[in-house]
C-alpha positions, 0 to 999 in steps of 0.5 A, a space after each residue: 218794205 213794199 207794203 210799207 211804201 205802198 201804204 205811205 204812198 196811199 196815205 200821202 196821195 190821199 192827203 194831197 188829193 184832199 188839199 184842194 177840197 180843204 181850201 174850198 171848205 175851210 179857211 187857209 189857216 185851218 189847212 195843213 200848211 205843209 200840204 197846202 205848200 205841196 199843193 202850190 208846188 204841184 199846182 193843185 193837180 194830181 200827182 200823175 198829171 203833175 208828173 206828165 207836165 214836168 216830163 213834157 216841160 223837160 222835153 220841150 226845153 228852155 227858150 231855144 237853148 242848144 242842150 235839150 235834156 229830159 228826165 223820166 221821173 216816173 222811172 226813178 228819174 233816169 236821164 235821157 237825151 233827145 234823139 241826135 238824128 232829129 237834132 241834126 235834121 233840124 239843124 240842117 234846116 237853118 238858113 245861113 246868111 249868104 257868104 260874102 255879104 257885107 254887114 254893118 256892125 255898131 260899136 256894141 251889140 247884144 248877142 240877140 241883136 247880132 242873131 237878128 242881123 245875121 238872120 240866124 236862130 239864137 241857139 245856132 249863134 250860141 253854138 257857133 260862139 261856144 265853138 269859138 271859145 267865147 264865154 258870153 253865152 247869153 242872149 243879153 250879153 253885150 259884144 264889142 264891135 271887134 268881137 261881133 266882127 270875129 263872129 260874123 267872119 265865121 259865117 263867111 260874112 264881111 263885117 263893116 265897121 263904120 270909120 270915125 269920120 267926125 271933125 278932128 284936128 291933126 298936127 301938120 306933118 314934119 318936113 323931111 328937110 328941116 335945114 330950111 327952118 330956123 334954129 329954136 331954143 332947146 327945152 331942158 327938163 331938170 329931174 331928180 329926187 326930192 330935195 336934191 337941189 333941182 329948183 335951187 339950180 334953176 334959181 342960180 341959172 335965172 338969178 331968181 329965188 323960186 324955192 322961197 315961194 315953194 311950200 316946204 321948199 319942195 317943188 309941187 308943180 311943173 315950172 316952165 322958164 326961159 333963161 338967157 345964157 351969157 352967150 346969148 343962147 336962150 334955153 327953156 327949162 322945165 322944173 319937175 317935182 321930185 316927190 313920189 306922188 308926182 310921177 305923172 308930172 315927171 313923165 310928161 316933163 321927160 316927153 316934152 323935152 329935148 334934154 334931161 338934166 339929172 340932178 343927183 345930190 353927192 351926199 345922198 346918192 341915187 334915190 327912188 325918184 332918181 331911178 324913176 327919172 332915169 327910166 322916164 328919160 330912157 323911155 322918151 329916148 332923150 339925151 341926159 346930162 348928169 349934174 352932181 350937186 352939193 359937191 362943195 360939202 366936205 368928204 364928198 366923192 363924186 366918182 361914187 355917184 358915177 359908179 352907182 349910176 352904171 347899174 341903171 344904164 348911165 355911162 358917163 364920159 369919165 367911165 368910157 360912156 357918152 353921157 356928160 357929168 358935171 360937178 356943181 354946187 347949185 347953192 354957191 354957183 360952182 360949176 353952173 356955167 360949165 353945165 350951161 355950156 354943156 347944154 348949149 353944146 348938146 343943143 348944137 349937136 342936136 340941131 334943133 329946128 322948128 317951123 314958125 310960119 304954121 298953125 301953133 302946135 303945143 303941149 299943156 304943162 299945167 292948168 289952174 283957175 286964177 282969181 280975176 283971170 279965170 281958166 289959165 294954162 301954161 303952154 309949151 309951144 313946140 312948132 309954129 307961132 301962137 298969137 293973141 286971138 288964135 283959136 286953139 283946142 286942147 283935149 275936150 275944151 277950146 280957147 280964144 287966146 285973150 292974153 299971154 304972159 311969160 314966166 316973169 308975168 310980162 305980157 307977150 303978143 306971140 310965142 314961137 317954138 320952145 316958148 313957155 307962156 301962160 294962156 288965158 281964155 279957156 272955156 274949160 280947164 284943159 288937162 296937163 299933157 293935152 296936145 294943143 292944136 290951132 283951129 281955123 274958127 270957133 265953129 270948127 273948134 266947137 265941132 271938134 270938141 263935141 266930137 271928142 266928147 262923143 268919142 270919149 263917151 263911146 270909149 267909156 261905154 266900151 270900157 264898161 262892157 265887161 262889168 255889165 256882162 259880169 253883172 248879167 252873168 251873176 244874175 243868170 247864175 243866181 236865176 239858174 240856181 233858183 230854178 234848180 233849187 225849186 225843181 229839186 224841191 218839187 221833185 222831193 215833194 213828189 217823192 214824198 207823196 209817192 212814198 219814195 222818201 220818208 221825210 218831208 223836204 224843208 220848205 224853201 224860203 226867199 232870202 233876197 231878190 234872186 235867191 232861195 235856200 232851205 230854211 236852215 241854210 243862211 250865210 252871213 254877208 261878206 263884210 265890205 271894206 270901209 271907205 272914206 269918200 273924198 273930194 279933191 280940190 287943188 290949184 292946178 290940174 297936175 297937183 290934183 292928178 298927183 293927189 288923187 293918184 297918191 291916195 289910190 296908192 295908199 294901202 287899201 286892204 282894210 280901208 280905202 279912199 274913194 274919190 267922189 270928184 276932183 276939180 281945180 279952184 277954190 273949195 265951193 259950197 257945191 263941193 260941200 254938197 257933193 261931200 255931204 252926199 256920203 257919210 263921213 266924207 272929207 274935202 282935201 284942199 291942196 294949195 287952195 282955200 275955202 271962204 268963210 261961207 263955205 267953211 260954215 256950210 261944211 261944219 253944218 254938214 259935218 264935212 271935214 275940210 283938210 287944207 295942205 300945201 305940202 304933199 307928204 304932210 297930206 299923205 301922213 295925215 290921211 294915213 292917220 285918218 284911215 287908221 282912226 276910222 279902223 275899229 280897234 283890235 283887242 288882244 288878251 295879255 297876262 296882267 298878273 301871275 300867282 302860284 297855288 301854295 296850298 288847297 283848302 276845302 271849306 264849307 260855305 253857308 248852307 253847308 255848301 262845300 268849296 275849294 280855295 287855293 291859297 296863293 302868292 302873287 309872283 308878278 303883276 296884279 291878280 284882279 277880281 273883275 278880270 278873267 283868269 286861267 289855271 295852268 298845269 304843266 304848261 297847259 291850260 286846265 281852266 279858263 273862266 271867272 273868279 268867284 271869290 278873292 279874299 285876304 284872310 276873311 276880307 273880300 279884296 278887289 285885287 292882289 299885287 306882287 308878293 301878297 298872299 290871297 285865297 281864290 276860288 273859281 266859278 265851276 272849277 274846283 280841281 285845284 292842285 298845289 303848284 298850279 299857276 293862276 293867271 289874271 287876263 286882261 284885254 289890250 287895245 292894239 292900233 291896226 296897221 294899214 298894210 
């Protein structure tokens, strides 16, 4: 065997040694391609020199990594480690930063950058991070300021993270003694399940007809209204939507209120949005009054509602608790006066007061774009007084108050605490829920907004850190895999030329930008989930937010919507351009329209514009759209069944024998064009094509129930009496989203 190995090695060595000369003396096409590839792998050097070079590389190691290992390839690849004592000596020569030294850290920094700041070798820093349990062990990984501070502390250095000292607005501190300030009207939020009568109750309270103007008779915005009771007491009401898609709106309503009126329909009971409203109120620590509506209907038992509420932490006074429960009929007005008195009484107990002589502090309820008015926001003033001409800031936009109107459209010059007004003059549309604070000047407002935008960008940068590191981690993994495959291939080539293996290794082929693999190994790409690109436009920011959240909550395991952009206002040509940048995009227009020019452009760009006024209709149609974009699924089903009654052996043209099964159809239809299967004893013994279907001597396309026929199969003649013949067909089944 040794002689054979020596002979093989001698032959392979000679071939490899001649490759360089072959390439000089003859064209590359005439040389042995495999030996030429080997020469490239071995870099045109002798096998002995290549072996020495590889051993030297392994000793030297890779770019200062902390683990140094070598492999003695001449001694059958036995692994050996570098002398530990030498490594300890080198480590003791590392100059560490002075303890107690202060080091200013940026918001984000790479591992390499932190090593330079600390003035320590990269491999020393990586070992320190490994001991700390960090997994970002690569020089180009990004560290947040907090992570960098933890590492710096391990070196005994004091981290200094610069404080955010940019221009900002803050609400004035609340005085410890509010008794010196005047009383203000209570802010009451009406909450509950959809179609339980919330808006009808508000209609009755203010003698209006709001529900007549609501699409589908359901509220889809937060409405803010000031109502004067018969006693002369003013109350500001917030009406919140009940549909599941408007959860964020209800949460904002609960956080901006003093009292929550929980409307529960006596004929429907506690429903999902009722439970959610209770949770929002409890989370905001706001007192609750239960209004049991529709008590005028026959056979109603209001006590059942009170008992049902017990399991959600609502203990009414009738059941020994401290929460008031009032039986009403919002449609007829029964009990509404008693409910109003309960609200006023609770407000007196709460002793609600606010300063009126300080800069305004308010909350954005809703925002929208109105034709002829521009950007408009509904604002609930919480403290101070808002006047025309004031400079206010909300989120990342500001406004010089150009005009204000109340809930009935009447112009007002000022708005005090607990007043709900519509403010015009915003530079950009503010977001619902943003805090509104008054600035001293336009210059201050601009500086504050610029600083907030900068802070938001930095926060987004921090949020993308992990995604960036994960991408870099994948690249490092692919590159290390490539190096390992190339090294293993080079070793296999060397072993072949040394006579240590009898077969030549398969050549490596480049499969993509970063990966290699053997020629016979290729894996199919993992199928991606199809998407529906969406552009959302709405009348107010709150509904746009609700529509976006509702779409994201749809089942998305098979197909999912991807929101390209959102905005408040009419559908414009720029929205069509945005949608057309992706294939099969749609534009959802909620309570807004697209003009004829925009509609024409949308048709030309093959962009579908879906217009809606009711949220649940939108979601129903969008689910149908998602289902329509899914590929159909086909399942096999039995279209007909027959019993073999007798088997005949016949001779066809050319003396070719054949076996025919004389059968009778027992159900359905046996079709000549369909696939068939033969069952025997409940097991399938054949599945394939029908080669012949005849009635007497005539060829037929199909045979129906009760008819007799002769049948033969392609490649199968083991037919027996009593066999069951089934004709198979494919049936399309509509997929489901979940």
